[in-house]
C-alpha positions in Angstrom: 6.3 2.5 17.5 2.8 1.6 17.1 0.8 3.1 14.2 -2.2 5.1 15.1 -3.6 6.2 12.0 -2.9 5.3 8.2 -4.5 5.7 4.8 -3.6 3.7 1.8 -6.5 4.5 -0.7 -5.5 8.0 -1.5 -2.9 9.5 -3.7 -1.3 11.6 -0.7 -1.3 8.7 1.9 0.2 9.3 5.4 0.9 7.2 8.6 0.7 8.7 12.0 2.8 6.9 14.7 2.5 7.4 18.4 6.2 8.6 18.9 7.5 12.3 18.8 10.0 14.8 19.9 9.9 13.5 23.5 11.2 10.2 22.1 13.9 11.5 19.9 11.8 11.5 16.5 12.7 14.3 14.1 11.8 15.4 10.8 13.3 13.6 7.8 14.2 10.4 9.6 13.7 7.0 7.8 10.8 4.7 8.8 11.1 1.0 8.3 9.0 -2.2 9.3 10.2 -5.8 9.6 10.2 -6.1 5.9 11.7 -3.0 4.5 11.3 0.8 3.7 8.1 2.4 4.8 8.7 6.1 4.5 10.1 9.1 5.8 8.8 11.5 8.8 7.6 14.7 7.7 6.1 16.4 10.6 6.6 15.8 14.4 4.8 17.0 17.5 5.8 16.1 21.1 3.9 12.8 21.0 3.3 11.8 17.4 4.9 11.9 14.0 3.3 12.1 10.4 5.2 9.7 7.9 5.0 10.1 4.3 5.1 6.6 3.0 6.6 5.0 -0.1 2.9 4.9 -1.3 2.4 8.6 -1.5 2.7 10.6 -4.8 5.0 13.0 -3.4 7.6 10.3 -2.0 10.8 9.6 -4.1 13.7 7.5 -3.1 17.2 6.7 -4.4 17.5 3.1 -5.0 20.2 0.7 -5.9 20.2 -2.5 -7.7 21.7 -5.0 -5.1 23.5 -7.0 -7.8 25.0 -4.3 -10.2 25.0 -1.1 -8.1 23.0 0.8 -10.7 21.0 3.8 -9.1 17.4 4.9 -10.1 14.7 6.9 -8.5 11.6 4.9 -7.0 8.1 6.7 -6.9 4.4 5.5 -6.7 1.9 6.1 -9.5 -1.1 5.8 -7.1 -2.4 2.8 -8.6 -1.7 -0.4 -6.2 -0.1 -0.2 -2.8 1.9 -3.3 -3.6 3.9 -1.8 -6.3 6.0 1.3 -7.0 8.0 2.0 -10.3 11.7 2.7 -10.8 12.3 5.4 -13.3 15.4 6.7 -15.4 16.9 3.2 -16.0 18.4 3.4 -19.4 18.1 0.5 -21.8 21.8 -0.3 -21.8 21.4 -1.3 -18.1 21.1 -4.9 -17.6 17.7 -5.4 -15.6 16.3 -8.8 -14.6 13.0 -9.6 -12.9 13.7 -10.7 -9.5 16.6 -8.2 -8.8 16.5 -6.8 -5.5 16.3 -3.2 -4.8 17.9 -1.5 -1.6 18.4 2.0 -0.4 21.3 3.7 -2.2 22.8 5.6 0.9 22.2 9.0 -0.9 19.6 10.0 1.4 20.2 11.1 4.9 17.1 9.2 5.9 18.3 5.7 5.2 21.7 3.8 5.4 22.7 2.0 2.4 21.3 -1.5 1.9 17.9 -1.3 3.4 15.5 -3.5 1.4 13.0 -1.6 -0.7 11.6 -4.2 -2.9 12.0 -6.7 -5.8 11.7 -6.1 -9.7 8.5 -8.0 -10.8 8.4 -6.6 -14.2 10.7 -4.7 -16.5 9.5 -3.7 -20.0 11.6 -2.3 -22.8 10.0 -1.5 -26.1 12.4 -1.5 -29.0 11.9 2.4 -29.4 12.0 3.1 -25.7 15.2 4.8 -24.1 14.5 3.8 -20.7 12.7 0.7 -18.9 9.3 0.6 -17.4 10.0 -1.2 -14.3 7.4 -2.4 -11.8 8.7 -3.1 -8.2 7.0 -5.2 -5.6 7.4 -3.4 -2.3 8.9 -5.0 0.6 6.7 -3.4 3.1 3.0 -4.6 3.2 1.1 -1.3 4.0 -2.3 -3.2 4.5 -0.5 -5.2 7.3 1.6 -2.4 9.1 1.4 -2.4 12.8 4.7 -1.5 14.2 7.5 0.6 12.5 10.9 1.6 13.5 12.3 5.1 13.0 16.0 5.2 11.9 18.4 7.7 13.7 21.3 8.8 11.4 23.8 9.6 14.2 26.0 11.3 11.8 23.4 13.4 10.0 23.9 16.6 11.9 27.7 16.5 11.2 27.3 15.7 7.5 24.6 18.5 7.1 26.9 21.2 9.0 29.9 20.3 6.8 27.8 20.6 3.5 26.6 23.8 4.6 30.0 25.4 4.2 28.9 26.6 0.5 25.9 28.6 1.9 28.1 31.0 4.1 
């Protein structure tokens, strides 16, 4: 899917792709490029879809350390489009620069194991309870041209099963 419009200098960045409902695109589908996670579809018309990318202040994604299976939420601080931050990683967790982060599979938008990025810096002061972790994103948002939308074929079944508690 070709990107027709994108912003990457704002806090509320978005990407518009030239595929929509006619092409099977639905809200909450994951979006990737050849390098890794790009974002999640938030709005869809017949011929277009708006994607909220990783580099949007309202975006959050559950990630997993590929080497240790520890989980943490990834978000963007609005400063640099090359980096996002991994939060809530307690000081007892072993963290190393160069560790790979992938999707956890807890989101319906992405299967487990899609590349998100690599830990470039992990700081921990003696008085800190949590690390400050800088993640170099796999996707280069300044070079995005084509993306793929991920269809989770079991999503509807899962959501229907999970809705039993709301009846």
